[in-house]
Structures are given as C-alpha cells and as structure tokens.
N, C-alpha and C positions, 0 to 999 in steps of 0.2 A: 505494498498498502504508501502511495508516494505521501510527501510530505508536504504539505504546501507553509508559506509563509505570505507577511508582505514585509518587507522590508520599507521604509520611512527615513525618507533622504533629507539631508539637509544642502543646498551646495552654493558656492560662492555667489552669489550678487551678479545678474545677469546672463545667470547658468542655468538654467534648469530645465527648459528648451533641448538643449544639447545635451547635456548630464542622460536627460529623459530619451533622445536618439540613441544615443550608442551602449545604453543600459538594457535596451529590450533588444537589440543584439545579440545581446549571452545568452547563453542556452542557458534550459530550466528557469530565464525568465516569459509568461506567457507575460503578461502586460508592463508599460512605463509610460504612465502620465506625469508632463506635470500639473503641481492643484495650488493653491492660497492656503495660505494658514501657517502652521508655527513647521513648517514640514515641504521642500519647494517640489520632491518628487514621491510619488508612492509607486510600488513595483507588486505587484504579483509575485511568484517567482512555485517554484513544484522541484523538489529533486526526488531521489529513494531513500535518501534518509539522514536524522536531522543531521551531522556525519557533514554528509554530501550539499544540505542546504550551509549547514555554518561553512565548512570551504570556499561554497560559491561563491557567499557575500565576501569574505575573506580574501578572495584573490584572484578575484575578476568582478563584487560589483566598485567596489574600494578601492582599485586598481584606478579606479576608467576620473581623468581629469579636470578640477571639480566640484567632484565631492569634500565638504568639510566633516560630513556626520551620518553615521550609519544606525538606523533603531531597528532589528527585527524581532517582528509576533509572529508567529508561527498561528498555528489557525488550530485549536481545537474542536473537538465534536461534542459536544457534553448529551 
C-alpha cells in the first residue's frame, strides 16, 4: 500500500511558480500547486514506504532551487 503525503513548501520571494513547476517533474509527485498563505507551494506526493517518501523529500524536493523550508504531512486513514 502506498504512502501519501502533503508537502508544504516555503520559497524565496517570487519563486513559488518556478518551484511548483520544477517539483511537479519529480517522480512520486502527484501534483504541485502554488498557493497563498503561510506556505507558497503545496505538493501531493506518494511513495511505497515512509522511508522512500522521506528520501524523496530530502534528496529531491529540498534540492530544488528557491525552497527555504518544507513540512511533510503524511496522510492517515482513521
């Protein structure tokens, strides 16, 4: 069963659209949209395990130029 999560991203000023576009090309990213509010981009991601999800966020998403901070929120089915 796949692990799903929302990744909330803060970017440098004026970089939200560029970050959303670049992040959307990362394998495992289902969608990436620039938004308003305390976060600049919200990503929906999926992976085969929590470990894979963590590796994707740290080694791929956080490496995108313009990202200053991420917060990963795994989806739970209650």
